[in-house]
Structure formats: C-alpha cells, structure tokens
Legacy VTK file of the C-alpha trace (Angstrom):
# vtk DataFile Version 3.0
C-alpha trace
ASCII
DATASET POLYDATA
POINTS 623 float
101.025 -58.898 27.815
103.004 -61.938 28.037
101.368 -64.077 29.618
97.171 -64.247 29.584
95.566 -65.806 32.874
91.831 -66.879 32.982
91.142 -63.851 34.764
91.690 -61.732 31.708
88.902 -63.265 30.065
85.856 -62.407 31.585
83.931 -63.768 29.284
84.856 -67.401 28.727
85.563 -70.141 31.354
88.928 -71.715 30.315
91.540 -73.048 32.106
95.240 -72.152 31.901
95.907 -75.393 29.310
93.225 -74.419 27.456
94.564 -70.948 26.973
97.887 -71.906 26.465
96.605 -74.119 23.355
94.956 -71.215 21.960
97.674 -68.996 22.232
100.346 -71.439 20.668
97.763 -71.262 17.667
98.924 -67.719 17.170
101.514 -66.295 15.437
103.059 -63.551 17.856
101.769 -65.550 20.978
100.049 -63.952 23.866
101.379 -60.752 22.298
98.861 -60.910 19.808
96.073 -61.852 21.145
93.976 -58.963 22.337
90.497 -60.936 23.536
89.183 -64.553 23.316
85.724 -64.783 23.645
82.546 -67.692 23.006
80.958 -67.669 19.821
77.435 -65.624 19.109
74.307 -68.180 18.134
75.373 -67.936 14.322
78.306 -68.360 15.011
78.006 -71.747 16.562
75.752 -73.050 13.630
78.362 -72.277 10.812
80.649 -73.601 12.573
78.830 -76.939 13.031
78.061 -76.988 8.912
82.080 -76.207 8.574
83.397 -78.786 10.490
79.866 -80.980 9.241
81.413 -80.889 5.900
84.879 -82.023 6.618
85.691 -81.697 2.604
84.455 -80.140 -0.068
83.605 -76.730 -0.248
82.758 -74.329 2.179
78.781 -73.001 2.041
79.343 -70.249 3.885
82.422 -68.671 2.224
80.894 -65.547 0.359
82.854 -64.356 -2.872
83.047 -61.072 -4.091
84.601 -60.921 -7.702
85.549 -56.781 -8.215
87.169 -55.708 -11.667
89.662 -52.378 -11.722
90.931 -50.021 -14.317
94.577 -50.393 -13.171
96.958 -51.920 -10.767
96.845 -48.691 -8.948
93.564 -49.071 -8.024
93.909 -52.519 -7.155
96.431 -51.730 -4.720
94.808 -48.557 -3.224
91.569 -51.401 -2.522
93.744 -53.980 -0.702
95.361 -51.308 1.179
91.409 -49.616 1.989
90.240 -53.229 2.814
93.608 -53.711 5.408
93.186 -50.375 7.031
88.812 -51.594 7.564
90.343 -54.757 9.102
92.527 -52.810 11.122
89.304 -51.089 12.473
87.075 -53.873 13.876
87.943 -56.605 15.884
85.957 -59.229 14.305
87.829 -59.000 10.826
90.896 -60.021 13.208
89.059 -63.498 14.351
90.291 -66.703 14.205
88.566 -69.885 15.993
89.461 -72.356 17.918
88.133 -75.185 19.094
90.253 -79.072 19.082
91.185 -79.567 23.028
88.329 -77.217 23.898
85.378 -77.678 26.313
83.974 -75.398 23.894
84.409 -72.949 20.859
85.894 -69.753 20.954
86.995 -66.953 18.655
90.245 -65.279 19.321
90.939 -61.469 18.441
94.600 -60.821 16.939
96.161 -57.929 17.665
97.418 -57.730 13.875
96.429 -59.681 11.264
97.622 -59.419 7.729
95.031 -59.991 4.704
96.371 -62.511 2.273
96.638 -60.844 -1.361
97.873 -63.911 -3.635
98.359 -62.903 -7.636
97.326 -65.552 -9.498
97.606 -66.948 -13.702
94.061 -68.476 -14.409
94.202 -69.941 -18.366
94.110 -67.213 -20.282
92.113 -69.268 -23.039
88.867 -69.498 -20.545
85.863 -68.543 -21.508
84.994 -66.806 -18.122
87.455 -65.536 -16.269
86.204 -64.722 -13.055
84.926 -68.003 -12.928
88.831 -69.473 -13.445
89.842 -67.052 -10.969
87.303 -68.191 -7.970
88.083 -71.611 -9.168
92.378 -70.871 -8.077
91.141 -69.836 -4.559
89.659 -72.729 -3.286
86.740 -74.355 -1.942
87.090 -73.215 1.921
89.298 -70.878 4.301
91.613 -72.006 7.589
89.106 -70.985 10.312
91.836 -71.322 12.828
94.213 -68.476 10.464
93.169 -64.448 11.331
91.449 -62.713 8.784
88.924 -64.592 7.454
89.161 -62.280 4.609
91.114 -63.274 1.590
91.856 -61.586 -1.626
92.995 -63.550 -5.234
94.038 -61.270 -8.018
94.385 -61.459 -11.432
95.959 -59.693 -14.462
93.269 -58.652 -17.695
94.147 -57.176 -20.716
94.548 -53.213 -21.124
96.365 -53.115 -17.604
92.910 -54.302 -16.196
92.655 -56.300 -13.034
90.212 -58.729 -11.540
90.260 -59.852 -7.573
87.985 -61.887 -5.793
87.516 -60.999 -2.401
86.130 -64.153 0.091
85.057 -63.741 3.308
83.639 -66.085 5.927
80.207 -65.608 6.886
81.474 -66.442 10.692
82.459 -62.949 10.535
79.882 -60.817 9.062
76.446 -60.864 7.735
74.409 -58.479 5.271
74.758 -55.430 6.941
78.617 -56.362 8.242
78.821 -56.684 3.910
77.322 -52.987 3.843
79.617 -51.660 6.985
83.007 -52.696 4.816
82.288 -51.462 1.573
80.943 -48.448 3.214
84.151 -47.829 5.158
86.538 -49.196 1.936
84.762 -46.450 -0.103
85.039 -43.376 2.565
88.781 -44.404 2.415
89.253 -44.558 -1.008
87.809 -41.005 -0.950
89.977 -39.548 1.510
86.824 -39.238 4.420
87.958 -42.607 6.810
89.347 -39.902 9.350
85.486 -38.911 9.238
83.999 -42.121 10.766
82.565 -43.007 14.083
84.732 -45.364 16.097
84.515 -48.872 15.923
81.933 -50.373 18.122
83.656 -54.032 18.975
82.044 -57.435 18.090
82.617 -58.158 21.545
80.271 -55.905 23.004
77.587 -57.821 20.812
78.644 -61.359 22.445
78.303 -59.950 26.026
75.469 -58.408 25.345
74.127 -62.130 24.082
75.301 -63.884 27.057
73.647 -61.408 29.795
70.284 -61.492 28.009
67.950 -63.743 27.987
68.340 -67.009 30.079
69.053 -70.489 27.852
66.238 -71.790 29.825
63.684 -69.219 28.784
64.791 -70.426 25.172
64.222 -73.728 26.172
60.772 -73.418 27.221
59.965 -71.002 24.603
60.805 -73.459 21.529
59.743 -76.170 23.827
56.022 -75.003 24.018
56.613 -74.029 20.367
57.856 -77.316 18.992
57.501 -80.532 21.655
55.291 -82.310 19.309
57.243 -82.082 16.597
58.129 -85.463 15.323
59.201 -85.156 11.719
61.323 -82.088 9.460
59.303 -80.588 7.176
61.509 -81.423 4.009
60.643 -79.812 0.857
60.430 -82.119 -2.279
61.212 -84.881 0.066
64.714 -83.528 0.664
66.460 -83.815 4.067
69.768 -83.358 2.717
70.856 -80.226 4.627
75.070 -80.903 4.483
75.241 -79.934 0.917
77.810 -77.204 -0.470
75.247 -74.915 -1.880
77.437 -75.099 -5.572
74.972 -76.848 -7.536
71.961 -74.081 -6.624
70.052 -72.556 -8.773
68.191 -68.885 -8.265
65.350 -67.872 -9.842
64.058 -63.833 -9.367
60.746 -62.583 -9.857
59.526 -59.034 -9.309
56.255 -59.280 -7.688
54.013 -56.683 -10.157
53.213 -53.091 -8.325
49.668 -54.095 -8.515
50.213 -57.159 -6.317
52.516 -55.184 -4.161
50.616 -52.481 -2.966
47.690 -55.002 -2.457
50.482 -57.181 -0.192
50.769 -54.283 1.621
47.622 -52.224 2.372
46.152 -55.739 3.193
49.031 -56.092 5.606
47.994 -52.002 6.644
44.396 -52.986 7.134
45.488 -56.035 9.527
47.738 -53.711 11.522
50.439 -56.071 10.723
53.587 -56.246 8.430
54.037 -57.435 4.486
56.451 -59.745 5.929
54.036 -61.349 7.911
51.878 -61.796 4.952
54.463 -62.862 2.879
55.539 -65.673 5.364
51.912 -67.049 5.368
52.424 -67.225 1.687
55.722 -69.326 1.973
54.419 -71.119 4.529
51.042 -72.563 1.933
53.828 -72.908 -1.162
55.662 -75.615 1.572
52.512 -77.089 3.004
52.671 -78.263 -0.616
55.617 -79.443 -1.568
56.193 -81.264 1.538
52.851 -82.475 1.552
52.543 -81.694 5.288
49.442 -79.556 6.952
51.623 -78.579 9.875
54.657 -77.032 8.723
58.713 -75.503 10.284
60.594 -73.446 8.296
64.306 -71.275 9.735
62.939 -67.085 9.347
66.021 -64.940 9.510
66.411 -62.677 11.951
68.778 -59.100 11.804
69.555 -59.823 14.914
70.340 -55.789 15.551
67.222 -54.820 17.123
67.915 -55.344 20.439
71.875 -55.266 20.317
72.200 -51.870 21.732
73.080 -48.347 20.579
75.438 -48.242 17.550
74.314 -52.030 16.284
73.731 -51.273 12.721
77.558 -50.138 12.811
79.134 -53.079 14.262
80.724 -55.734 11.687
79.848 -59.503 12.551
77.320 -62.238 12.518
74.388 -60.740 13.791
71.120 -62.263 11.996
69.465 -65.855 13.303
67.822 -68.511 11.628
65.229 -69.602 13.428
61.938 -72.106 13.176
58.894 -70.912 13.047
55.563 -72.799 12.458
52.104 -72.722 11.040
49.303 -75.217 11.522
47.887 -74.521 7.738
45.433 -77.346 7.971
43.719 -75.611 11.273
43.598 -71.992 10.321
41.616 -69.707 8.842
43.464 -66.936 6.761
43.093 -63.694 8.936
43.674 -66.348 11.926
47.129 -67.337 10.432
47.911 -63.566 9.847
47.038 -62.819 14.072
48.686 -66.031 14.246
52.093 -65.575 12.602
52.046 -61.738 13.382
51.905 -63.092 17.365
54.478 -65.919 16.839
57.472 -63.572 14.769
56.995 -60.597 17.896
57.677 -63.600 20.750
60.340 -64.770 18.565
62.034 -61.299 18.147
62.569 -61.754 22.616
64.581 -64.845 21.549
66.435 -63.496 18.315
69.892 -64.192 19.785
69.085 -68.148 20.881
71.078 -71.244 19.556
69.479 -72.477 16.728
70.935 -75.922 18.455
68.065 -75.449 21.583
65.197 -75.320 18.930
66.292 -78.745 17.558
66.378 -80.295 20.533
63.326 -78.596 21.447
61.087 -81.065 19.241
61.358 -84.691 18.740
63.043 -85.066 15.356
66.238 -87.497 15.036
69.170 -85.751 16.201
70.812 -86.516 13.322
68.071 -84.929 11.255
67.120 -81.444 10.568
63.752 -79.594 12.181
63.545 -77.939 8.764
65.118 -77.355 5.821
64.139 -74.361 4.250
63.806 -71.114 4.888
62.683 -67.236 4.365
64.824 -63.888 4.575
62.377 -61.341 4.094
65.167 -57.788 3.873
64.425 -54.649 4.308
66.841 -53.073 1.547
67.994 -49.479 1.312
68.832 -47.541 -1.635
72.577 -47.652 -0.762
72.598 -51.348 0.435
71.121 -52.672 -3.597
74.025 -50.889 -5.290
77.416 -50.227 -4.970
80.384 -48.121 -6.956
83.321 -46.562 -6.690
85.222 -44.908 -9.453
87.511 -47.154 -11.351
86.140 -50.250 -9.102
83.490 -51.925 -10.684
81.572 -54.735 -8.773
80.987 -58.247 -11.150
79.556 -60.916 -8.718
78.515 -61.314 -5.482
77.360 -64.994 -4.121
76.205 -66.133 -1.285
74.787 -69.575 -0.575
72.774 -71.996 2.312
73.475 -75.442 3.233
69.593 -75.603 3.007
68.370 -77.174 -0.198
65.259 -74.409 -0.919
66.010 -70.693 0.528
63.181 -68.224 -0.440
64.315 -64.313 -0.310
61.890 -61.427 -0.197
63.735 -57.823 -1.359
61.633 -55.300 -0.056
62.680 -52.360 -1.487
60.201 -49.922 -0.215
58.583 -49.163 -3.073
59.225 -52.746 -4.731
59.140 -56.200 -3.964
60.935 -59.193 -5.992
61.067 -62.728 -4.629
63.849 -64.911 -5.296
64.055 -68.354 -4.758
67.745 -70.498 -4.025
67.320 -74.338 -4.873
69.617 -77.366 -5.303
68.582 -79.766 -8.545
65.870 -81.376 -8.852
63.776 -78.484 -7.551
62.934 -75.929 -9.864
63.355 -72.550 -8.283
61.891 -70.699 -10.809
58.912 -72.737 -10.619
58.823 -72.344 -6.535
59.185 -68.854 -7.678
55.831 -69.022 -9.567
53.958 -70.804 -6.678
55.222 -68.140 -4.008
53.618 -65.566 -6.414
50.448 -67.336 -6.886
49.634 -67.953 -3.064
50.776 -64.530 -2.439
48.173 -63.208 -4.815
45.335 -65.818 -3.597
46.230 -65.266 0.394
45.771 -61.493 -0.293
42.539 -62.346 -2.632
41.278 -64.370 0.357
42.256 -61.767 2.963
40.420 -58.819 1.233
37.289 -60.889 0.999
37.237 -62.038 4.342
38.010 -57.908 5.603
35.279 -57.123 3.208
32.899 -58.906 4.735
33.178 -62.533 2.696
33.629 -66.124 4.681
37.219 -66.603 5.459
39.050 -69.184 3.612
41.143 -71.662 5.126
44.768 -71.065 4.627
45.053 -74.672 3.314
42.547 -73.833 0.363
44.569 -71.160 -0.623
45.459 -71.680 -4.288
49.327 -72.336 -5.226
48.838 -73.290 -8.677
48.094 -70.811 -11.074
45.632 -71.548 -14.210
47.876 -72.768 -16.588
49.732 -74.916 -14.237
46.503 -76.563 -12.727
45.391 -77.310 -16.564
48.676 -78.544 -17.434
48.716 -81.402 -14.429
45.233 -81.812 -14.487
44.427 -82.176 -18.044
48.324 -82.194 -19.932
49.611 -84.605 -17.759
46.771 -86.949 -17.939
46.357 -87.449 -20.971
47.829 -90.543 -21.414
45.971 -91.969 -24.206
47.546 -93.852 -26.880
47.125 -95.584 -30.037
47.633 -99.339 -29.239
47.699 -102.609 -32.024
44.904 -104.996 -32.268
47.786 -107.352 -30.854
47.260 -110.051 -28.060
48.995 -109.144 -24.839
51.424 -112.578 -25.559
52.009 -111.422 -28.853
52.749 -107.600 -27.819
55.160 -109.380 -25.645
57.161 -112.139 -28.460
57.443 -108.514 -30.220
59.174 -107.083 -27.683
61.355 -110.163 -26.979
62.396 -109.883 -31.383
63.094 -106.151 -31.215
65.455 -106.234 -27.562
65.981 -109.760 -26.182
68.655 -108.888 -23.679
66.457 -105.899 -22.243
64.958 -106.897 -18.669
61.837 -107.978 -18.202
61.435 -109.299 -14.640
63.599 -108.747 -11.830
62.655 -111.049 -8.804
64.040 -112.893 -5.613
67.381 -111.369 -6.929
68.091 -112.594 -10.270
67.174 -111.110 -13.760
65.574 -112.741 -16.286
65.271 -110.940 -19.749
62.770 -110.865 -22.534
63.996 -113.116 -24.812
64.465 -115.876 -21.947
60.908 -115.750 -20.620
59.784 -115.918 -23.965
61.307 -118.889 -24.756
60.534 -120.466 -21.565
56.717 -119.695 -22.211
57.013 -121.355 -25.504
58.294 -124.549 -24.262
55.690 -124.237 -21.674
53.386 -123.775 -24.333
54.163 -126.616 -26.125
53.983 -129.080 -23.491
50.419 -127.491 -22.796
49.012 -127.849 -25.827
50.667 -132.107 -25.557
48.828 -132.288 -22.768
45.669 -131.093 -24.520
44.987 -127.993 -23.728
43.393 -125.509 -25.870
40.309 -122.946 -26.594
38.315 -122.658 -23.263
40.560 -124.652 -21.302
41.283 -123.625 -17.529
44.874 -124.322 -16.635
45.513 -123.555 -12.671
48.972 -122.084 -12.090
49.858 -122.926 -8.390
52.643 -121.015 -8.521
54.516 -118.470 -6.197
54.671 -114.107 -7.916
57.662 -114.003 -9.761
59.091 -115.011 -13.209
57.374 -118.689 -13.388
54.139 -117.291 -13.012
54.750 -114.703 -15.472
56.341 -117.656 -17.857
53.183 -119.990 -16.866
50.261 -117.427 -17.526
52.019 -116.056 -21.042
52.700 -120.372 -22.310
48.808 -120.571 -21.591
47.542 -117.913 -23.465
49.518 -118.891 -26.640
48.097 -122.400 -25.940
45.111 -120.110 -26.489
43.831 -121.314 -22.640
42.543 -119.496 -19.564
44.809 -119.566 -16.546
43.461 -120.060 -13.088
46.275 -118.452 -10.467
45.898 -120.584 -6.821
47.544 -119.399 -3.984
50.630 -122.210 -3.087
49.918 -121.019 0.522
46.064 -121.425 0.782
43.906 -124.062 2.788
44.053 -127.395 0.693
40.175 -127.573 0.619
39.936 -124.158 -1.036
42.131 -125.245 -3.313
40.277 -128.147 -4.256
37.494 -126.446 -4.818
38.340 -123.646 -7.059
40.001 -127.025 -8.985
36.956 -128.545 -9.480
34.610 -125.614 -9.659
36.257 -124.256 -12.436
36.820 -127.700 -13.918
40.718 -127.099 -14.807
41.965 -129.187 -17.276
45.844 -129.001 -15.840
47.783 -127.539 -12.806
51.127 -126.539 -12.691
53.621 -125.945 -9.625
56.599 -125.449 -9.271
58.196 -128.563 -8.388
56.676 -129.661 -12.014
58.501 -126.987 -13.696
61.655 -127.825 -11.741
61.652 -131.574 -13.118
62.835 -131.118 -16.517
59.890 -131.018 -17.736
60.180 -128.802 -20.761
63.533 -129.273 -21.432
62.514 -131.201 -24.710
60.182 -128.558 -25.956
61.194 -126.432 -28.895
61.557 -122.863 -27.892
58.958 -121.045 -30.942
55.469 -120.235 -30.276
52.936 -122.996 -31.344
50.979 -123.026 -34.244
47.744 -122.439 -31.670
44.927 -120.215 -33.223
43.698 -117.576 -30.006
40.670 -115.835 -30.283
40.372 -112.240 -29.148
37.008 -113.324 -27.409
37.910 -116.208 -25.726
38.287 -116.941 -22.023
41.449 -115.070 -20.889
41.701 -116.453 -16.507
39.326 -117.367 -14.023
39.543 -116.230 -10.535
37.814 -116.774 -6.882
37.545 -113.755 -4.788
36.053 -112.974 -2.113
34.280 -110.204 -3.470
37.009 -107.079 -1.783
38.812 -107.138 -5.285
36.148 -106.414 -7.191
LINES 1 624
623 0 1 2 3 4 5 6 7 8 9 10 11 12 13 14 15 16 17 18 19 20 21 22 23 24 25 26 27 28 29 30 31 32 33 34 35 36 37 38 39 40 41 42 43 44 45 46 47 48 49 50 51 52 53 54 55 56 57 58 59 60 61 62 63 64 65 66 67 68 69 70 71 72 73 74 75 76 77 78 79 80 81 82 83 84 85 86 87 88 89 90 91 92 93 94 95 96 97 98 99 100 101 102 103 104 105 106 107 108 109 110 111 112 113 114 115 116 117 118 119 120 121 122 123 124 125 126 127 128 129 130 131 132 133 134 135 136 137 138 139 140 141 142 143 144 145 146 147 148 149 150 151 152 153 154 155 156 157 158 159 160 161 162 163 164 165 166 167 168 169 170 171 172 173 174 175 176 177 178 179 180 181 182 183 184 185 186 187 188 189 190 191 192 193 194 195 196 197 198 199 200 201 202 203 204 205 206 207 208 209 210 211 212 213 214 215 216 217 218 219 220 221 222 223 224 225 226 227 228 229 230 231 232 233 234 235 236 237 238 239 240 241 242 243 244 245 246 247 248 249 250 251 252 253 254 255 256 257 258 259 260 261 262 263 264 265 266 267 268 269 270 271 272 273 274 275 276 277 278 279 280 281 282 283 284 285 286 287 288 289 290 291 292 293 294 295 296 297 298 299 300 301 302 303 304 305 306 307 308 309 310 311 312 313 314 315 316 317 318 319 320 321 322 323 324 325 326 327 328 329 330 331 332 333 334 335 336 337 338 339 340 341 342 343 344 345 346 347 348 349 350 351 352 353 354 355 356 357 358 359 360 361 362 363 364 365 366 367 368 369 370 371 372 373 374 375 376 377 378 379 380 381 382 383 384 385 386 387 388 389 390 391 392 393 394 395 396 397 398 399 400 401 402 403 404 405 406 407 408 409 410 411 412 413 414 415 416 417 418 419 420 421 422 423 424 425 426 427 428 429 430 431 432 433 434 435 436 437 438 439 440 441 442 443 444 445 446 447 448 449 450 451 452 453 454 455 456 457 458 459 460 461 462 463 464 465 466 467 468 469 470 471 472 473 474 475 476 477 478 479 480 481 482 483 484 485 486 487 488 489 490 491 492 493 494 495 496 497 498 499 500 501 502 503 504 505 506 507 508 509 510 511 512 513 514 515 516 517 518 519 520 521 522 523 524 525 526 527 528 529 530 531 532 533 534 535 536 537 538 539 540 541 542 543 544 545 546 547 548 549 550 551 552 553 554 555 556 557 558 559 560 561 562 563 564 565 566 567 568 569 570 571 572 573 574 575 576 577 578 579 580 581 582 583 584 585 586 587 588 589 590 591 592 593 594 595 596 597 598 599 600 601 602 603 604 605 606 607 608 609 610 611 612 613 614 615 616 617 618 619 620 621 622
C-alpha cells in the first residue's frame, strides 16, 4: 500500500495525521510498514523506564557475547540471525510515541540487522568488555530491528561478536526460540521449522481479554490501603540502569531442595509458593515492614493461546503480590499465597501502571523496589552450543535495586540475587536460603501436629550471623586511659587542632579553637574564685558556647549547673539559690569581650577524680 488508513489498523485508534507521522519515521514509507498496533503490558513498562532514564545505559538491553572459530562461521551466524529476524514480526518492530496519544509498535516489512566491525584496544585485558563498551549504552527504539551485532577480530583467526537485543522485543523464552532457530538454520533444518506466529496475535488476545476495569478492581482490593513502598534496605530508587549490580548465586542443597518440594506436595501447592514466602520473610526483615509488597515475574504464555510457546516477543510481566507477614501463621501464609498467585494469573497481562495507581503511594514513588523471578528451566534452556560457536556471556539487567531469581531445573534448585551497592547480594542469598530452611522447618512441624509458627518468627539469620550481630558487633569495649574528660579533649586538640569538633548553627569549630576558648574561660573562672566543689551555672543555649563552658568549668576544678535560658525566671532563681551557684555565665557575658585578656593555655589547677562534675535538676523523667 502507498497509503495507510485508520481502517487498515483495527487494533489501534490512530488519526490519519498520526499515521502519517509514523510512516514518515520508517525508511521506505508506507510500503515498508506491515502493521501498527498497541504495546503489550510489559512493553509499556519498558518504554516508560527507557524514557525515564533519558541518558545513560538502558537497563533493558540484553547483551550476549559469542566467540567464533572463523570469519566464515561468524558470517553464517549473522546470515542466520537475519533469517530469523525476517521470520518474526516482533524482531522487525520499532516504537513510536512522539506526537501520538499513545505509544505504538510499528512492524517493518524489511529490517536489516546492523553488523558493525570495531577495533577495540588490543592491549586491553578484557576484549569482551571492550567490545561491549564500543557498542554504546542504549538503542534507538525508533529504528528496527532492535537486534544489533558488533564484531571484532581476535588472534588465530577467531572472532568475537556482541549481540544486543532490546527487552521490548523479547523475553527469556523468545531468546530461546531465537537461538534454537539460528541453530536450526545453521544445521540446514530451517525449512522444517513450523510457520512463525505473529506477536500481533498476542497483543490482540490481550486487548480482547480481561477488561481493564476488572484489573483495576482486583488491584484496588489488594493494594488500596498501601501508602508506602516496600523499600529493601531503605533504597527506593528504581531509575538506575543496573550497570553496577552484583550477582551472587547459591545452589540449594539437595537435602533442602527435596524438603521444599515434599512440604509443597503435602500442602497441595508448588515449590514456587514456598519460595515466594521465603522471599517475603527476607524482605520484611530488610525493609523493617511486616506488610510487604514485591513484584513477581509471570510467564505470560499460559493463557496466550495455542502456540504461544513459539511466539517471539515479551510475554512476561511483573506484577505485585502482598504478604502480611505479621498477621499470618506459616500454614495460613502458604494458603494465602497459593490463592493470591492463582488469582493473579487471571490478571497476568495487566499493565503495572494499573497496580501502581491502585495504591496510595505517591505517583513518583515505586510501589515496590524488588521482585522474585521463579523460573522453571528445561535442560535445553540452560545450555546452548553450536559447532565453532561458544557463548561467553549473557547478561540481563533491571532497574530494580534488588532482584531474586530461583532457577528450578527439575532435579536441582539455585537462588541468585542481583543487587546494587551498598546491598550485599551474597548476604541476601544467604538470608533467602536460611529463610527457606526455617520456613520448611516450621511447615513440617505444623503438618506433623505441632503448633503453627508465625511467619514473622521464621529465622532469616543463621547461627553464625546471629552471633556476629548480637555478640561480635556489640563487643565495643575498649581500654581507656585514666585521663579526665577535659584532659582527653585537650590531648585530641594537641594531636589534631584543625579537626572539626562541633558543627552548630551553620558554623564549624575546630578542636584547637574550642580548647583555647575553654582555657580562656577557665582562667576567668579561677580569677573569680571558682575552684574545687564550686558550682558554676551555665545559662547558655545548646551549641559551641555550652560545650566550651562545660570544659572550662572542669578545667577550673568545679562542677557545672545547666540552665535552660527559656525556662521560667522563678525556676531559675530556685536552682541558683538551692545549688549555691558561685557564678552564672550567660551569652551576653561571653559576647562582651570577657575573655580577651585571658591566656589560651589551661590553668594550673588540680582536679580531683572524685570531685564534683555537675548538678542537675530534673522532673524525674530523665532518671
């Protein structure tokens, strides 16, 4: 077609002017536009975070690095990759949003995979990292395909390639399909593959599925009274690019894995349900909240129709679950989580924005800052190898500061945590393992007739960690000298006179300045007859003057009486009379040049260790 009309695009509501704007962005114009339709729910979220980031690295560009034994092998791979892109509509898709009422995806009839050869610094220690760096931080979402290849020659005829694919056009399953089809093409089996199913079918299925109002009702019931985000370790920033995330992995022991599966079987639920509760318990501990909300990653293909497992494109979705860890016993918690996950499946294609608006969290604040992805893997999905091609690296990122991943391989299970500093991903992995074991212990005990343990009572710290926190970190005893407080202060002033001692009222006072001020004031006090067992009233505001006054009184061998300048005059009079204060110092006195003539060294006054230090009048509430 040379002209595309609104009637030719039944899945999207666009004006002729909007279509014209979209067509103008595609090389070849209308003749190269195969279709235009709305974004799937997860794509909406990815585009939102892409636009939010504005500059810097895109957290949702998936990177894979491969090594080839020859240039011919590399060329065959890129030819196969182009063949796969030609087969699937989603790989030939760009995205448009500027000047439109809603963002759309635009399927091109022909989109060539850009292959760019680079020459990284040969002296670099890590050629893969150098090639990834040369690729740049982001991708132009307005240009299809969102599949790019960068290559570099290596010694002995070998080649490196970095393949970048944006998450907007694929998820984990779609990546497996892509790699399987590349492998089939290289093996000469491409013609035996089934006809590809368009991603458009999935989008149409979502649009004709559960009404948006039903999604809104569900999340309003679940989250309507949530007013604050669940922020693990107090971190609420979700606009990062994930570049500094640290990944830690720990395999669950065969013994614990078997117990997780067995207790799930006895409860008529899945191991995923049990691990969701272990994650909830950890999250409660590290966020300081008994009522926690976190994201769970949904497969998205269960109700997407026949052949959905062969459709490329992002089906997965991340939606919130909520666990009131402070109100439920472990058996109640399993039943509640099982029911919640089952009900959530009916809303697995709901946009996250609907859930975000359902709560009362501020619009610019995320509903949750962590998620759990429980993945059921097959042997084929955990390994990929083609003659002469070796996968060196496959990297996924996220904008969330804390992500938990459970890989269920059927006969084994592992837990991985990706976290941004200062979160210690290795420590969190250990917390999850400990919480899972504690939860299984509590569930087994309850099923065997014992009392039901509260979910909030499940331990997340192992014995060694608990001992370190309760005993090791609290072992703060230290050897102190026999010097009195003012003597120790003077010694510090001698060692580090320029170090800041006090910050008050916008001013900084060093140890040297404060000690000199206290010495001058001490000489004045001695000249006024102040000595051992004398009481000096300090009617001064909190700040540098009060601290200087206290030190000065001690240097003069006396005790001080603190008086609040704001308290009633009759109370002040009583305190002065009752304490027999010899002298009263006020702000006015200290500001009248009282100390100008006094020396800055300490007075030669003997101070008894058991002498009077201070007198204080209280209402009884302070002890």
